[in-house]
C-alpha positions as CSV (number, residue, x, y, z in Angstrom):
1,X,113.9,103.4,115.1
2,X,116.4,103.3,112.2
3,X,115.6,102.4,108.7
4,X,117.6,99.2,109.0
5,X,115.7,98.2,112.1
6,X,112.4,98.9,110.3
7,X,113.6,96.8,107.4
8,X,114.4,93.9,109.8
9,X,111.0,94.2,111.4
10,X,109.3,94.2,108.0
11,X,111.1,91.1,107.1
12,X,110.1,89.3,110.3
13,X,106.5,90.5,110.1
14,X,106.3,89.4,106.4
15,X,107.4,85.9,107.4
16,X,104.8,85.8,110.2
17,X,102.1,87.1,107.8
18,X,103.0,84.5,105.2
19,X,102.8,81.7,107.8
20,X,99.5,83.0,109.0
21,X,98.2,83.0,105.4
22,X,99.4,79.5,104.9
23,X,97.7,78.4,108.2
24,X,94.5,79.9,107.0
25,X,94.8,78.2,103.7
26,X,95.5,74.8,105.3
27,X,92.5,75.2,107.5
28,X,90.3,76.0,104.6
29,X,91.5,72.9,102.8
30,X,90.6,70.7,105.7
31,X,87.1,72.0,106.2
32,X,84.7,71.0,107.7
33,X,87.4,69.5,110.0
34,X,88.7,72.2,112.4
35,X,85.8,74.7,111.6
36,X,85.8,75.8,115.2
37,X,89.3,77.3,114.6
38,X,88.3,79.6,111.8
39,X,87.9,82.7,113.8
40,X,91.1,82.2,115.7
41,X,93.2,81.5,112.6
42,X,91.6,84.3,110.6
43,X,92.1,86.8,113.5
44,X,95.8,85.8,113.7
45,X,96.2,86.3,109.9
46,X,94.3,89.6,110.1
47,X,96.5,90.9,112.9
48,X,99.7,89.8,111.2
49,X,98.9,91.6,108.0
50,X,97.7,94.7,109.9
51,X,101.1,94.9,111.8
52,X,102.9,94.3,108.5
53,X,101.0,97.1,106.8
54,X,101.7,99.5,109.6
55,X,105.4,98.7,109.7
56,X,105.7,99.1,105.9
57,X,104.1,102.5,106.2
58,X,106.5,103.5,108.9
59,X,109.4,102.3,106.8
60,X,108.2,104.2,103.8
61,X,107.9,107.4,105.9
62,X,111.4,106.8,107.4
63,X,112.8,106.5,103.9
64,X,111.3,109.8,103.0
65,X,108.4,108.5,100.9
């Protein structure tokens, strides 16, 4: 995968992670309504940030860092 492709992936994953963070924030503001969704929303945020972290590391390595 090229550096440019990795950068594009990082940009997409960053947007997804940001949306997941906002979803988690919105859920927390509405508590106790929707409490049954906590694990699902939190897992989605966790997974999004895990993928973003992995892709950033791959980009850094591809850039020689």
